[in-house]
C-alpha positions in Angstrom: 72.7 121.7 116.1 76.3 121.6 114.8 79.0 120.4 117.3 82.9 120.2 116.7 85.1 118.4 119.1 88.5 118.1 118.9 89.4 119.1 115.6 93.0 118.4 114.9 94.6 118.6 111.5 97.6 115.9 110.1 100.8 117.0 111.5 103.1 118.2 108.6 106.9 118.1 108.9 108.4 121.6 109.7 104.8 123.0 109.9 102.6 123.7 112.9 99.3 122.4 113.3 96.8 124.2 111.2 94.1 123.1 113.7 94.9 122.0 116.9 92.1 120.6 119.6 89.3 122.9 118.3 85.9 122.5 120.0 82.8 124.7 119.8 79.1 124.4 118.4 76.7 126.2 116.3 73.1 126.4 117.4 70.0 126.0 115.5 68.3 129.5 114.7 71.7 131.2 115.0 74.3 132.7 112.6 77.6 131.6 113.8 81.1 133.4 112.4 84.2 131.6 112.7 86.6 134.3 112.8 90.2 134.6 112.4 93.1 136.3 110.2 94.5 134.7 107.2 96.0 131.5 107.9 94.6 130.9 111.2 93.1 127.6 110.0 89.3 128.7 109.2 89.1 127.1 105.9 91.0 123.6 107.2 88.5 123.5 110.2 85.6 123.6 107.8 87.4 120.7 105.6 87.7 118.7 108.8 84.1 119.2 109.9 83.2 118.1 106.3 85.7 115.1 106.4 87.4 116.4 103.3 90.7 116.4 105.1 92.5 113.7 107.4 93.2 114.5 110.8 91.7 113.9 114.4 88.3 115.1 115.7 84.3 114.7 115.0 81.8 116.9 114.2 78.0 115.9 114.8 75.4 117.3 112.6 72.2 116.9 114.6 73.6 113.8 116.6 75.4 112.0 113.7 78.8 112.4 111.9 78.6 113.2 108.3 79.6 109.7 107.2 76.5 108.0 108.8 74.3 110.7 107.0 72.5 108.8 104.1 71.8 112.2 102.2 74.5 114.4 103.2 73.2 117.2 100.7 70.1 117.2 102.4 71.7 118.0 105.9 74.6 120.1 104.9 75.1 122.8 102.2 78.4 123.7 101.4 80.0 126.8 99.7 83.7 126.7 99.5 85.4 129.0 97.0 83.8 129.8 93.8 81.0 127.6 92.1 82.6 125.2 90.0 80.8 124.6 86.7 81.7 124.8 83.0 81.8 128.6 82.2 79.8 128.0 78.7 77.0 126.5 80.7 73.9 128.5 81.5 72.9 129.3 85.0 69.6 127.3 84.9 71.3 124.4 83.3 74.2 124.4 85.9 71.4 124.1 88.7 69.3 121.4 87.0 72.5 119.3 86.5 73.1 119.8 90.4 69.4 119.0 91.1 70.1 115.7 89.0 73.0 115.2 91.3 71.1 115.8 94.6 67.9 113.6 93.7 65.6 116.8 93.8 63.0 117.8 91.1 64.3 120.3 88.3 61.7 122.5 89.3 63.7 123.5 92.3 66.2 125.2 90.1 63.8 127.7 89.0 62.4 128.3 92.5 66.0 128.8 93.7 66.9 131.2 91.3 64.0 133.4 91.8 65.0 133.2 95.8 68.6 134.5 95.0 67.5 137.0 92.8 69.0 135.4 89.7 65.4 134.7 87.9 66.3 137.1 84.9 69.8 135.8 84.2 68.6 132.3 84.0 69.8 132.0 80.3 73.2 133.6 81.2 76.4 131.8 81.0 78.2 131.0 84.5 81.5 132.4 83.0 79.9 135.9 82.3 78.4 136.3 85.9 80.0 138.8 88.1 81.4 137.9 91.7 78.3 138.6 93.4 76.0 136.9 90.9 78.5 133.8 91.0 78.4 134.0 95.1 74.5 134.1 94.8 74.5 130.9 92.3 76.9 129.0 94.9 74.3 129.8 97.6 71.5 128.4 95.2 73.5 125.2 94.8 74.0 125.0 98.4 70.3 125.2 99.1 69.3 122.8 96.4 68.4 119.9 98.7 67.0 122.0 101.3 69.6 121.3 104.0 69.5 122.2 107.8 73.1 123.3 108.1 75.1 125.9 105.6 79.1 125.9 105.9 80.5 128.8 104.0 83.9 129.6 103.8 84.3 133.5 103.3 81.1 134.1 101.4 81.2 138.0 101.4 85.0 138.3 100.3 85.3 141.0 97.7 81.6 141.8 97.5 80.1 145.1 97.4 78.1 146.3 100.6 74.8 145.8 98.8 75.6 142.1 97.7 76.7 141.6 101.4 73.6 142.9 103.1 71.6 140.8 100.7 73.6 137.6 101.5 73.3 138.2 105.3 69.7 138.9 105.1 69.2 135.5 103.4 71.2 133.7 105.9 69.3 135.1 108.6 66.0 133.7 107.1 67.6 130.3 106.8 68.4 130.7 110.4 64.9 131.9 111.2 63.4 128.8 110.1 65.5 126.9 112.6 68.7 126.2 110.4 72.3 126.5 111.3 74.7 128.7 109.9 78.2 128.8 110.1 80.5 130.9 108.2 84.2 132.0 108.4 85.2 135.7 107.9 88.3 137.6 108.9 86.4 141.0 109.2 85.7 141.4 113.0 83.3 144.4 112.3 81.1 142.5 109.8 80.9 139.5 112.4 79.7 141.7 115.1 77.1 143.1 112.8 75.7 140.2 111.2 76.4 137.1 113.4 74.8 136.3 116.4 77.6 134.1 117.8 81.3 134.5 117.2 83.9 131.8 117.6 87.3 133.2 117.4 90.3 131.3 116.5 94.0 132.0 116.4 97.0 129.7 115.2 94.1 127.0 114.9 93.5 126.9 118.4 90.0 128.4 120.0 90.5 131.9 121.6 87.0 133.1 122.3 83.5 131.9 122.2 81.0 134.6 122.7 77.6 136.2 121.6 77.9 139.0 119.5 77.1 141.6 121.9 79.8 140.5 124.3 82.1 140.3 121.2 81.5 143.7 120.4 82.1 144.8 123.9 85.4 143.0 124.7 87.0 143.3 121.3 85.9 146.4 119.4 86.2 149.9 120.3 86.0 153.3 118.8 89.5 154.7 117.0 90.4 157.8 115.3 92.2 156.6 111.8 94.9 159.2 110.8 97.2 159.2 107.5 100.0 161.4 107.9 103.5 161.6 106.4 104.9 162.5 109.9 103.3 159.6 111.9 106.1 159.7 114.5 105.8 163.1 115.4 102.2 163.2 115.5 102.3 160.1 117.7 104.5 161.9 120.2 102.7 165.0 120.3 99.5 163.1 121.1 100.9 160.9 123.7 102.7 164.0 125.5 99.3 166.3 125.5 97.3 163.1 126.7 99.8 162.5 129.4 99.8 166.1 130.7 96.1 166.2 130.6 95.8 163.0 132.4 93.8 161.4 129.6 94.0 157.9 128.8 95.0 157.7 125.0 96.6 154.9 123.2 98.5 155.7 119.7 99.2 152.5 117.7 101.3 153.0 114.5 100.6 150.8 111.2 101.6 150.0 107.9 101.2 152.7 105.2 102.0 156.2 107.1 98.9 155.2 109.4 98.1 156.3 113.1 95.3 154.5 114.9 94.2 156.6 118.2 92.2 155.1 121.0 90.4 157.3 123.6 90.4 160.5 121.5 88.1 162.3 118.6 88.9 163.6 115.4 88.4 167.4 116.6 91.1 166.7 119.2 93.4 165.0 116.7 92.9 167.3 114.1 93.6 170.6 116.5 96.9 169.2 117.6 97.9 168.5 114.0 97.0 172.2 113.0 98.7 173.5 116.0 102.2 172.3 114.9 101.7 172.4 111.3 101.4 168.5 110.5 99.5 168.2 107.3 96.9 165.4 107.5 95.8 163.2 104.6 93.2 161.2 106.3 91.0 161.7 109.7 88.0 159.4 110.1 86.4 157.8 113.2 86.4 153.9 113.2 85.5 150.8 114.7 88.8 149.5 115.8 89.6 145.5 116.0 91.5 144.9 119.6 92.6 141.6 118.4 91.6 138.2 119.9 92.8 139.2 123.4 91.4 142.5 123.7 94.3 144.1 122.6 95.3 145.9 119.5 97.5 143.4 117.3 100.6 145.4 117.0 100.5 145.8 120.9 99.5 142.1 121.7 102.3 140.3 123.4 102.8 136.9 123.1 102.9 136.0 126.7 99.1 137.5 127.0 98.1 135.1 124.1 99.3 132.2 126.0 97.9 132.9 129.3 94.3 133.7 128.1 93.9 130.8 125.5 93.9 128.1 127.5 91.2 129.3 129.8 89.2 130.2 127.2 89.3 126.8 125.7 88.6 124.9 128.6 85.5 127.2 129.3 84.1 126.5 126.0 85.1 122.7 126.1 82.9 122.4 129.1 79.7 124.3 127.3 79.4 121.9 124.8 76.9 119.2 125.4 78.2 115.8 125.0 76.7 113.7 122.1 75.0 110.5 122.9 77.3 107.6 124.3 76.5 105.5 121.5 77.6 107.7 118.7 81.1 108.5 120.1 83.5 106.2 118.4 86.2 104.4 120.5 89.2 106.8 120.7 92.6 105.7 121.3 94.2 106.5 124.8 97.2 108.7 124.8 100.3 108.4 126.6 98.9 110.4 129.6 96.0 108.4 129.9 93.1 110.8 128.1 91.2 109.9 125.4 92.1 111.2 121.9 89.6 112.3 119.3 88.8 109.7 116.8 90.4 109.8 113.4 88.7 111.7 110.7 89.0 109.8 107.5 88.8 111.3 104.2 85.3 110.9 102.8 84.9 110.0 99.4 82.8 112.5 97.1 79.2 111.2 96.4 77.8 110.5 92.9 74.7 111.8 91.6 71.8 110.4 92.9 70.3 110.3 89.5 73.4 109.6 87.1 71.5 109.1 84.0 69.5 112.4 84.4 72.6 114.1 85.5 74.8 112.9 82.5 72.1 114.0 80.0 72.2 117.4 81.5 75.7 117.7 81.4 76.2 116.9 78.1 73.5 118.9 76.4 74.0 121.9 78.6 76.6 123.3 76.6 77.1 123.9 72.9 79.9 121.6 72.3 77.9 118.4 71.3 75.7 120.3 68.9 78.9 121.9 67.3 80.8 118.7 67.1 78.1 116.7 65.3 77.7 119.3 63.0 81.4 119.6 62.1 81.5 115.7 62.0 78.9 115.5 59.5 80.0 118.4 57.2 83.6 117.0 57.1 82.1 113.5 56.3 79.9 114.5 53.5 82.8 116.4 52.2 85.3 113.6 52.1 82.4 111.2 50.8 82.1 113.6 48.0 85.9 113.6 47.3 86.3 109.9 47.5 83.1 109.2 45.2 84.6 111.4 42.5 87.5 108.7 41.7 85.0 105.9 41.6 87.4 103.3 42.9 86.6 103.7 46.6 84.7 100.7 47.8 81.1 101.2 49.2 81.7 100.6 53.0 84.8 103.3 53.1 82.7 105.4 51.0 79.9 105.7 53.5 82.2 105.9 56.3 84.2 108.8 54.4 87.3 107.0 55.8 90.3 107.8 53.3 93.5 105.7 54.0 95.5 109.0 55.0 93.0 109.3 58.2 93.6 107.2 61.2 89.9 106.8 61.9 86.6 108.3 59.9 85.1 111.7 61.1 82.2 110.2 63.0 84.7 107.8 65.1 86.8 110.9 66.1 83.7 112.8 66.8 82.6 110.2 69.1 85.8 109.7 70.9 86.1 113.8 71.3 82.7 113.6 73.1 83.7 110.5 75.0 86.8 112.4 76.3 84.7 115.3 77.2 82.7 113.1 79.4 85.2 112.7 82.0 87.7 115.7 80.9 85.1 118.3 81.7 84.4 116.7 85.4 88.3 117.3 86.4 88.2 120.7 84.5 84.8 121.8 86.2 84.2 119.3 89.2 80.4 120.3 89.7 80.1 116.9 91.7 82.8 117.8 94.2 83.0 119.9 97.3 86.8 120.3 96.7 88.1 120.8 93.5 89.8 118.3 91.5 88.0 115.2 92.6 85.1 113.1 90.6 83.4 110.4 92.1 84.1 107.1 90.7 80.7 105.5 91.4 80.0 102.8 89.0 76.4 104.3 88.4 78.0 107.5 87.2 80.3 105.4 84.8 77.6 103.3 83.9 75.6 106.5 82.5 78.6 107.9 81.2 79.0 104.8 78.8 75.3 104.6 78.0 75.2 108.4 77.0 78.0 108.2 75.2 77.0 104.8 73.2 73.9 106.6 72.0 75.6 109.6 71.1 78.3 107.6 69.1 75.4 105.5 67.4 73.6 108.5 66.5 76.8 110.0 64.8 77.3 106.9 62.9 73.8 106.3 61.4 73.5 109.9 60.8 77.0 110.7 58.9 76.2 107.3 57.0 72.8 108.6 55.8 74.3 112.0 54.9 77.1 110.6 53.2 74.7 108.6 50.8 72.4 111.4 50.6 75.5 113.6 49.5 76.8 110.9 47.0 73.3 110.6 45.2 72.9 114.2 45.2 76.1 115.0 43.6 76.8 111.8 41.3 73.1 110.6 40.9 72.6 107.0 39.4 76.2 106.5 39.4 76.6 105.5 43.1 74.7 102.3 43.7 72.6 102.0 46.8 74.0 100.1 50.0 75.7 96.9 49.9 73.9 93.6 50.2 75.7 93.1 53.7 74.9 96.4 54.9 73.6 95.0 58.3 77.0 93.4 59.0 78.6 96.6 58.2 76.2 98.7 60.3 77.0 96.8 63.1 80.7 97.2 62.5 80.3 100.7 61.9 78.3 101.5 65.1 80.7 99.2 66.9 83.6 101.2 66.0 82.2 104.3 67.0 81.0 102.9 70.2 84.4 101.6 70.9 86.1 105.1 70.0 83.7 107.0 72.5 84.2 104.3 75.4 88.0 104.8 74.7 88.1 108.1 75.1 85.8 108.3 77.9 88.0 105.7 79.9 91.0 107.4 78.9 90.0 110.6 80.1 88.6 109.1 83.2 92.1 107.1 84.0 94.3 110.2 83.1 92.3 112.8 84.3 92.3 114.8 80.9 90.3 115.4 77.6 93.8 115.4 75.8 94.7 112.0 77.3 91.4 110.3 76.2 91.8 111.6 72.8 95.0 110.1 72.7 93.8 106.7 73.9 91.2 107.0 71.1 94.0 107.5 68.3 96.4 105.1 70.0 94.1 102.2 68.6 94.9 102.7 64.9 98.4 104.3 65.4 99.8 101.7 67.9 97.5 98.9 68.9 96.7 98.0 64.9 100.3 97.8 63.7 101.4 95.7 66.8 98.6 93.1 66.5 99.3 92.9 62.9 102.8 92.0 63.6 101.9 89.7 66.2 99.6 87.6 63.8 101.7 87.9 60.7 103.3 84.6 60.8 101.9 81.5 59.0 99.0 79.7 60.9 99.0 76.1 61.4 95.6 75.4 62.8 92.3 77.5 62.3 89.0 78.1 64.2 86.8 77.3 61.3 84.0 75.3 62.8 83.8 76.9 66.3 80.1 77.4 66.2 79.6 73.8 65.6 82.0 72.7 68.5 80.3 75.2 70.9 76.9 73.4 69.8 78.2 70.1 71.0 79.4 71.5 74.3 76.3 73.3 75.2 73.6 71.8 77.4 70.9 73.9 75.6 70.1 73.7 71.8 70.2 77.1 70.2 68.7 77.7 66.9 70.6 77.5 63.7 70.2 81.2 62.9 72.5 82.0 65.8 75.4 80.1 64.0 75.2 83.0 61.2 75.3 85.8 63.9 78.3 84.0 65.7 80.3 83.5 62.7 79.5 87.4 61.8 80.7 88.2 65.5 84.0 86.4 64.9 84.5 87.7 61.5 84.1 91.1 63.2 86.3 90.2 66.2 89.2 89.0 64.1 89.4 92.2 62.1 92.7 94.0 63.4 91.0 97.3 64.4 87.9 95.6 66.1 90.7 93.4 68.2 92.8 96.5 68.8 89.8 98.5 69.9 88.7 95.4 72.3 92.4 95.2 73.8 92.5 98.8 74.6 89.0 99.0 75.8 89.8 96.0 78.6 93.2 97.8 79.3 91.4 101.0 80.0 88.6 99.4 82.1 90.9 97.6 84.2 93.2 100.6 84.8 90.1 102.9 85.8 88.9 100.3 88.2 92.2 99.9 89.7 92.7 103.4 90.2 89.2 103.5 91.7 89.9 100.8 94.1 93.4 102.5 95.2 91.5 105.8 95.5 89.0 104.2 98.0 91.6 102.2 100.1 93.3 105.7 100.4 89.9 107.2 101.7 
């Protein structure tokens, strides 16, 4: 059971309320259509129900509001617009990534692909799908966690009749198993044909709440659609002939040289046009929509709308059963003493239930990481070969393939690019969000991204060093010595540089919501931060930190082994390097900015 009570959108200056005091219910085992013309507030009503917009009112899903449901994905499946996903990701990888986000087994993806008829397209890219196939993928994503209720916004808009029939067949099957289905539409004939229950709204207010049979009887009736260049003349003739024969015929002029004739037939209209020599470009029987009040839209007086709207809304409000008293939050009393509906606080989007598995599927579901790694290794080997030819480049710079003209070596730049994509792609293709443009700032998701990007950075660093060494031995043979004696220290500093660049790109993209901004944060370390630090410490030093490990040993309560002194000295030696210090400072600033923006976003929610 789905119950929406008192939904009211936030008032905006110089604009009427998109939704005002809207109450209705959608029962289990039934398909409910929320019907209204474009701009009537259907989408806003759905977003208020899902707590995606601020306003007033409350919606109960089987007796609980959405913010009190532990696993919303298992209660409500959502399809708002197109499926957000990377166009280069395959259909199967898209669903497996969403399975990890919802906490369901990956095998569920293949089951749903067969259910929605996409089993043969599992290896196709999301960006290559047609509109009908994309809508099937969206329905599969909504059904991943086997939810009880389905909320869909215009699911059949633009679909072919065959896809429309299939989609409603699947919705009917979900309702037959006891589920609740609510979808929005502007097509009254489709609502009467496919829905069990029709809720009609106009200008954000409830107009009618009817079963499908009653809706079809009171709102739909046959008509003759006529298209002719002489609409005014034909309308006058039809009206005069109907009056002469005392028949009830209504002629409504519409746009595009078109007439809608109620109470007549194609034969009668055609005979009248033939007798008077009027050309006919179209003549067909249709089912006409009489508008929310039972009158044609062009002939619906405003006074009728005002008179019929309030009684219908009152009648429906009384039919909605009240939720349990313990679940109703206390509302504020209005000036006339009545209780106002409680405020709707915009709900933050949930992060993935299994963030590490989600991040691995997100990263390796496209070809970008493989292409980036291949380009990094090739460029690094070429630069190492060019630097080794002169014989004057030190071995550390030779293995890193880091010429002085580049701000960073290829492996560090590649790690920074992949780190920037980790959050940049989330904002470009927000697969986790019910609404576009929002990425959950959960610490679990951040930790998973940091861990995966660090692993990829270390892999790039080690592989690039090995590839450079192999290239140098292949080209120059014995003229190139092996790894230097302090290779362990160099390996740690090399891995730290690549991991730091990956994290800088990741945090920069997370703060500024852009892959380009993440890359700019990576390049700002050697281009901006290093010169600033060098200028700050360029003056002579009066004191030195030599002997710091010994002084720390004297202050410590626990005696640590003397071997730890060597590691501490190595760490201090590494930390005092300009690039390492600049990278550590940049990471600290970016992490603080990320946390502050996350806290500010939660306060706003």
